C-alpha positions in Angstrom: -34.2 -3.4 36.7 -35.1 -7.1 36.9 -34.0 -9.6 39.5 -33.8 -13.4 40.0 -32.8 -15.3 43.1 -31.0 -18.7 43.5 -31.8 -20.5 46.7 -30.6 -23.9 47.6 -31.8 -26.9 49.6 -28.7 -26.8 51.8 -25.2 -25.5 51.8 -23.0 -26.8 49.1 -25.6 -27.3 46.3 -23.8 -24.8 44.1 -25.7 -21.6 44.6 -22.6 -19.4 44.3 -21.4 -20.9 41.0 -25.0 -20.9 39.5 -25.2 -17.2 40.5 -21.8 -16.6 38.8 -22.9 -18.5 35.7 -26.1 -16.5 35.3 -24.1 -13.3 35.8 -21.7 -14.3 33.0 -24.6 -15.5 30.7 -26.6 -12.2 31.2 -23.4 -10.3 30.5 -22.7 -12.3 27.4 -26.2 -11.5 26.2 -25.6 -7.8 26.5 -27.1 -6.9 29.9 -25.6 -4.9 32.7 -25.7 -7.4 35.5 -24.6 -7.5 39.2 -24.6 -10.1 41.9 -26.1 -9.6 45.4 -26.0 -11.6 48.6 -27.5 -9.8 51.6 -25.7 -11.9 54.2 -22.7 -14.1 53.7 -20.9 -16.2 56.3 -17.4 -16.9 55.0 -13.7 -16.7 56.0 -12.7 -16.2 52.3 -13.0 -12.5 51.8 -11.9 -9.9 49.3 -11.1 -6.2 49.3 -12.8 -3.9 46.8 -11.0 -1.1 45.0 -12.3 1.4 47.6 -10.9 -0.7 50.5 -14.1 -2.4 51.6 -14.4 -6.1 52.6 -16.9 -8.5 51.0 -17.2 -12.3 50.6 -14.9 -13.8 48.0 -17.8 -15.5 46.2 -19.4 -12.1 45.4 -16.0 -10.9 44.1 -15.9 -13.9 41.7 -19.5 -13.2 40.7 -18.7 -9.6 40.0 -15.8 -10.8 37.8 -18.3 -13.0 36.0 -20.4 -10.0 35.4 -17.5 -8.0 34.1 -17.6 -5.3 36.8 -15.6 -4.3 39.8 -16.6 -5.8 43.1 -18.5 -3.5 45.5 -19.6 -3.7 49.1 -23.2 -3.1 47.7 -23.0 -6.7 46.5 -22.6 -8.1 50.0 -23.7 -5.6 52.7 -23.4 -8.1 55.6 -20.4 -10.4 55.9 -20.0 -12.7 59.0 -16.5 -14.0 59.6 -16.6 -16.7 62.3 -14.0 -16.3 65.0 -15.3 -19.1 67.3 -18.0 -21.7 67.1 -20.3 -19.3 68.8 -19.4 -15.9 67.4 -18.4 -13.9 64.4 -16.9 -10.6 63.3 -19.7 -8.7 61.8 -18.9 -6.6 58.7 -21.5 -4.2 57.4 -21.1 -2.2 54.2 -17.5 -3.4 54.1 -16.4 -2.2 57.5 -16.2 -4.0 60.9 -19.3 -3.3 63.0 -18.1 -5.5 65.9 -17.9 -9.0 67.3 -21.2 -10.7 68.2 -22.1 -14.1 69.6 -24.7 -15.9 67.5 -27.5 -15.3 69.9 -26.8 -11.5 69.9 -26.6 -11.4 66.2 -30.0 -13.1 65.7 -31.5 -10.6 68.1 -30.1 -7.7 66.2 -30.0 -8.8 62.5 -33.3 -7.2 61.5 -31.7 -3.9 62.4 -29.5 -4.5 59.3 -32.4 -4.5 56.9 -32.1 -0.8 56.1 -28.5 -1.4 55.0 -29.5 -4.4 53.0 -32.4 -2.6 51.2 -30.3 0.5 50.5 -27.5 -1.6 49.0 -29.9 -3.5 46.8 -31.8 -0.4 45.6 -28.5 1.3 44.8 -27.4 -1.6 42.7 -30.9 -1.8 41.1 -30.6 1.8 39.9 -27.3 1.0 38.1 -27.9 -2.4 36.5 -30.4 -4.2 34.2 -30.5 -7.5 36.1 -29.5 -8.4 39.7 -28.7 -12.1 40.4 -29.4 -12.7 44.1 -27.9 -15.6 46.0 -29.5 -17.1 49.1 -27.6 -18.8 52.0 -27.9 -22.4 53.3 -31.5 -23.5 53.1 -34.7 -21.5 53.3 -36.4 -24.3 55.2 -34.3 -24.1 58.4 -37.5 -23.8 60.5 -35.7 -22.7 63.7 -33.9 -19.9 61.9 -36.7 -18.7 59.6 -37.9 -16.0 61.9 -36.7 -12.6 60.8 -34.9 -14.1 57.8 -32.9 -11.5 55.9 -31.1 -13.7 53.3 -33.6 -16.3 51.8 -37.4 -16.1 51.6 -37.6 -13.1 54.0 -35.4 -11.2 51.5 -37.3 -12.5 48.5 -40.6 -11.4 50.0 -39.3 -8.0 51.0 -37.8 -7.2 47.6 -40.4 -9.2 45.6 -37.9 -11.4 43.7 -38.8 -14.7 41.9 -36.8 -17.7 43.2 -35.2 -20.7 41.6 -34.6 -23.6 44.0 -31.5 -25.7 43.4 -30.7 -29.1 44.8 -27.5 -31.2 44.5 -28.1 -34.7 43.1 -24.5 -35.7 43.6 -25.1 -35.6 47.4 -28.0 -38.0 47.1 -31.6 -37.5 48.1 -32.4 -34.8 45.6 -36.2 -35.6 45.6 -36.3 -35.2 49.4 -34.1 -32.1 49.1 -36.3 -30.3 46.5 -39.7 -31.6 47.4 -39.1 -31.4 51.1 -37.7 -27.9 51.1 -40.6 -26.7 48.9 -43.2 -28.4 51.2 -41.8 -26.7 54.3 -42.2 -23.2 52.9 -45.2 -21.1 53.7 -47.8 -20.6 51.0 -46.7 -17.1 50.3 -43.1 -18.3 50.1 -44.0 -21.1 47.7 -45.6 -18.5 45.4 -42.2 -17.0 44.9 -40.6 -20.2 43.7 -40.8 -20.3 39.9 -38.7 -23.4 39.1 -36.3 -26.1 40.2 -32.7 -26.8 39.2 -31.0 -30.2 39.6 -27.3 -29.5 39.9 -24.2 -31.8 39.8 -25.7 -34.6 37.8 -23.3 -37.4 36.8 -23.8 -39.5 33.7 -26.4 -39.5 30.9 -29.0 -36.9 31.7 -31.6 -38.7 29.5 -31.7 -41.3 32.3 -33.1 -38.7 34.6 -36.1 -37.8 32.5 -38.4 -39.8 34.8 -36.9 -38.0 37.7 -37.7 -34.6 36.1 -41.3 -35.8 35.5 -41.6 -36.9 39.2 -40.3 -33.6 40.5 -42.7 -31.6 38.3 -45.7 -33.7 39.1 -45.2 -33.7 42.8 -44.2 -30.0 43.1 -46.3 -28.4 40.4 -43.1 -26.5 39.3 -41.1 -26.8 36.1 -37.6 -28.3 36.3 -35.6 -25.6 34.5 -32.6 -27.7 33.9 -30.3 -30.6 35.0 -26.8 -29.2 35.3 -24.0 -31.8 34.9 -21.2 -32.4 37.3 -18.1 -31.0 35.7 -14.6 -30.2 36.9 -13.7 -26.6 37.2 -10.9 -24.5 38.7 -12.9 -21.8 40.4 -12.8 -20.8 44.0 -14.8 -22.8 46.6 -16.6 -21.6 49.7 -14.7 -22.1 52.9 -14.8 -25.5 54.7 -17.1 -27.1 52.1 -14.3 -27.1 49.6 -13.1 -30.5 48.4 -9.6 -29.0 48.1 -9.2 -29.0 51.9 -9.8 -32.8 52.0 -6.8 -33.6 50.0 -4.0 -34.9 52.2 -1.9 -37.0 49.8 0.7 -35.8 47.3 -0.2 -36.8 43.7 2.3 -34.6 41.8 5.9 -34.1 40.9 6.0 -31.0 43.1 4.4 -31.4 46.5 3.1 -28.2 48.1 1.7 -28.7 51.7 -0.6 -26.1 53.4 -1.3 -26.2 57.1 -5.0 -26.7 57.5 -5.7 -24.3 60.4 -9.0 -24.7 62.2 -10.0 -21.1 61.1 -8.2 -21.1 57.8 -9.1 -18.2 55.7 -8.5 -17.1 52.1 -7.2 -20.5 51.1 -8.0 -19.3 47.6 -4.4 -17.9 47.8 -3.2 -21.4 46.9 -5.6 -22.1 44.1 -3.3 -20.7 41.4 -1.0 -23.8 41.9 -3.7 -26.1 40.6 -3.1 -24.6 37.1 0.3 -26.1 36.9 0.9 -29.5 35.5 2.7 -31.8 37.9 1.9 -29.7 41.0 0.0 -31.1 43.9 -1.5 -29.0 46.7 -2.5 -30.8 49.9 -3.7 -29.7 53.3 -2.1 -31.0 56.5 -3.8 -31.1 60.0 -1.5 -33.7 61.7 2.2 -33.7 62.2 2.6 -37.1 60.6 1.0 -35.8 57.4 3.6 -33.2 56.8 6.5 -35.3 55.4 9.0 -33.5 53.2 7.0 -31.3 50.8 8.9 -29.1 48.3 7.2 -26.0 49.7 5.2 -25.4 52.9 2.7 -22.6 53.2 1.1 -21.2 56.4 -2.1 -19.6 55.2 -4.3 -16.9 56.6 -6.6 -17.4 59.6 -9.4 -15.5 61.3 -8.1 -16.5 64.7 -4.3 -16.3 64.7 -3.8 -16.8 68.5 -6.1 -19.7 68.9 -4.9 -21.4 65.7 -1.3 -20.9 66.9 -2.3 -22.6 70.2 -3.8 -25.4 68.2 -0.5 -25.9 66.4 1.3 -26.1 69.7 -1.3 -28.5 71.2 -1.2 -30.9 68.1 2.6 -30.7 67.7 2.4 -29.3 64.2 4.5 -26.4 65.4 7.4 -28.7 66.1 6.9 -30.5 62.8 7.0 -27.2 60.9 10.1 -26.0 62.8 11.9 -29.2 62.1 11.0 -29.1 58.5 12.3 -25.5 58.2 15.6 -26.3 60.0 16.2 -28.9 57.3 16.4 -26.1 54.8 13.1 -26.5 53.1 11.2 -23.3 52.0 8.4 -22.0 54.1 6.1 -19.1 53.1 3.5 -17.5 55.4 0.6 -15.3 54.4 -1.3 -12.9 56.7 -2.0 -14.9 59.9 0.6 -17.5 58.7 3.1 -14.7 58.4 2.3 -13.6 62.0 2.8 -17.2 63.2 6.3 -17.4 61.7 7.4 -14.7 64.1 8.4 -14.8 67.7 5.3 -13.5 69.4 1.6 -12.6 68.8 0.0 -10.3 71.3 -3.6 -9.1 71.6 -3.6 -6.8 74.6 -7.0 -5.2 73.9 -8.9 -8.4 73.1 -9.3 -7.4 69.5 -9.4 -11.0 68.4 -9.3 -13.4 71.4 -7.0 -11.7 73.8 -3.7 -12.8 75.4 -0.2 -13.5 74.0 1.2 -16.6 72.4 4.7 -17.5 71.2 5.1 -17.9 67.5 7.2 -20.4 65.6 10.3 -18.2 65.9 11.3 -18.7 62.3 11.2 -14.9 61.4 12.5 -12.0 63.6 9.0 -10.5 63.9 6.5 -9.6 66.6 2.8 -8.9 65.9 0.4 -6.8 68.1 -3.3 -6.7 67.3 -5.0 -3.4 67.1 -8.6 -2.3 66.7 -8.1 -0.7 63.3 -8.4 -3.2 60.5 -6.1 -2.9 57.5 -8.1 -3.2 54.2 -6.4 -2.3 51.0 -5.7 -3.5 47.5 -2.0 -3.4 46.7 0.6 -4.1 44.0 4.4 -3.9 44.0 7.5 -6.1 43.7 9.7 -8.3 45.8 13.0 -6.8 47.0 16.4 -8.3 46.4 16.2 -11.6 48.4 18.9 -14.1 49.2 18.2 -17.8 49.8 15.6 -20.0 48.1 13.2 -17.1 47.5 15.9 -15.2 45.6 14.0 -16.4 42.5 11.4 -13.8 43.3 13.7 -10.9 43.5 12.2 -7.9 41.7 9.2 -9.9 40.5 6.0 -7.9 40.3 2.9 -9.0 42.2 -0.7 -7.8 42.9 -3.1 -8.6 45.7 -4.8 -7.2 48.8 -4.4 -7.0 52.6 -7.0 -7.6 55.2 -5.8 -8.0 58.8 -6.0 -6.6 62.3 -2.3 -6.9 63.4 0.7 -4.7 63.0 4.0 -6.6 62.6 7.4 -5.2 63.4 10.4 -7.0 62.1 14.2 -6.8 62.4 14.5 -8.3 59.0 14.8 -6.4 55.7 11.3 -6.2 54.1 10.4 -9.0 51.7 8.5 -6.6 49.3 8.1 -2.9 48.9 4.8 -3.4 50.8 6.5 -5.0 53.8 6.9 -8.6 54.9 10.0 -10.3 56.1 12.5 -13.1 55.2 15.5 -14.9 56.5 17.2 -17.8 54.7 14.5 -20.2 53.4 11.7 -18.5 55.4 9.5 -15.7 54.0 6.1 -14.1 54.8 3.9 -11.1 54.1 0.3 -9.9 54.5 -0.6 -10.0 50.8 -3.4 -12.3 49.8 -3.2 -13.3 46.2 0.5 -12.8 46.2 1.0 -15.9 44.0 -1.7 -15.1 41.5 0.4 -13.3 38.9 2.0 -15.5 36.3 5.3 -13.9 37.1 5.2 -15.0 40.8 3.6 -18.4 40.5 5.5 -19.3 37.3 8.9 -18.3 38.7 8.2 -20.1 42.0 7.1 -23.4 40.3 10.1 -23.2 37.9 12.4 -22.9 40.9 10.8 -25.8 42.7 11.3 -28.0 39.6 14.9 -26.8 39.3 15.5 -27.7 42.9 14.7 -31.3 42.0 16.9 -31.2 38.9 13.9 -30.9 36.6 12.6 -28.3 34.1 9.0 -27.2 34.1 7.6 -27.2 30.6 3.9 -26.7 31.2 1.7 -23.7 30.7 2.0 -20.5 32.9 -1.1 -18.4 33.1 -2.1 -15.4 35.2 -4.8 -16.4 37.7 -7.1 -13.6 36.5 -6.9 -14.8 33.0 -7.4 -18.4 34.0 -10.5 -17.5 36.0 -11.9 -15.7 32.9 -11.5 -18.9 30.9 -13.0 -21.0 33.6 -16.0 -18.6 34.0 -16.7 -18.9 30.3 -16.6 -22.7 30.6 -19.0 -22.5 33.5 -21.4 -20.2 31.7 -21.4 -22.4 28.6 -22.1 -25.5 30.6 -25.0 -23.9 32.6 -26.5 -22.1 29.5 -26.6 -25.5 27.7 -28.3 -27.1 30.7 -30.9 -24.6 31.7 -34.1 -23.3 29.9 -32.7 -19.8 29.5 -35.8 -18.7 27.6 -38.0 -19.6 30.6 -35.5 -18.0 33.0 -35.6 -14.8 31.0 -39.4 -15.0 31.1 -39.4 -15.4 34.9 -37.0 -12.5 35.3 -39.2 -10.3 33.1 -42.5 -11.2 34.8 -41.2 -10.8 38.3 -43.6 -11.5 41.1 
């Protein structure tokens, strides 16, 4: 087994996609490869075939590697519930809720789980591509590090340090980060990567020379900025910043403070003429063709936020005008009449929902984590277009929802008129569901959709190949293979 690690100068430099690209490249070259991230903080999560929860980025990287996602690839997942605390998931199962200070005191106790997960993967694969988190030079957080240099030292893994030139200050990013590392940490860094370069890369030749001269490290590549349609990490996603409609079909998504699994909406970006925008103020809502309430890690507090901002009233008024509304997971719970958390599983208390579906949700300690597939039932109203259409996806939630409505699907959910909701993340991903829905939205405007309809999984495969080709052509892969072979 060989391993190589991608660390970054900060969050958002592209570590996740560089890791996915290397996984796809090694796979293309005939190696058995797997991703690994010891600790991930993300609200976008995924359920493995055996019902365990990991970061969505590691699931994408596993797809790039051509293998099924496993909890071994992300032994520690932190899902923020407040600004000061997170749900802590270890080996795919909830370990509990911890405030940040408590987690930092106890995180070294997770090292045996991390080491065992890595060693189990190492026994099964030829190459492990490891992803760091944030920056390795956060001096106040370096003590007892388990995800960046502390992990690289423990497992003896060579490191490639990536910086994002599109953010500006790439010399300070790379040289400053490297300078702040301890000598034994610097010894693990075998090369630099400049990511997200716009324009003619030949114009950065002097920049490459400066980086190499001042760091004493080789620049292993300058990766160009290019547009892709792969999933982003949480709040850093540019998708969430889009507030204006730019298409024929306008899909609006409520941007909840703790929005999770917004990758559920990514499939719509594949359709020509379809615009997906994110709304955080009542005046931004307007009259979209479809409104989606997405998942959230803090349903009660986000429902209270909707009430405080007046977005709840805007959504209700929109729905009463007959426009279609679809809720997923926490968004489905919000569409109901009440959400109760009697045992403090999430944040405690009870809050009124939007009252658009005859449902009531009660939080329980047991978390539902399952992959699922099925079909929509016979549905009247706008969503009748989905009647008997097949879907696939997964569920990950704490609440149990009881409804007086007929179930939306053979896996549950509810509907009434132009309102529908269910717990299934990825419910739109199949070409049958998304294609049927987009065609219905076009027809509602007296138009006909004539563009391409592709299953999300197939589309991701195409995008991963484009990513791998771009990165392969930008990096010195011969040198990277040499580093991987030599180790530390």
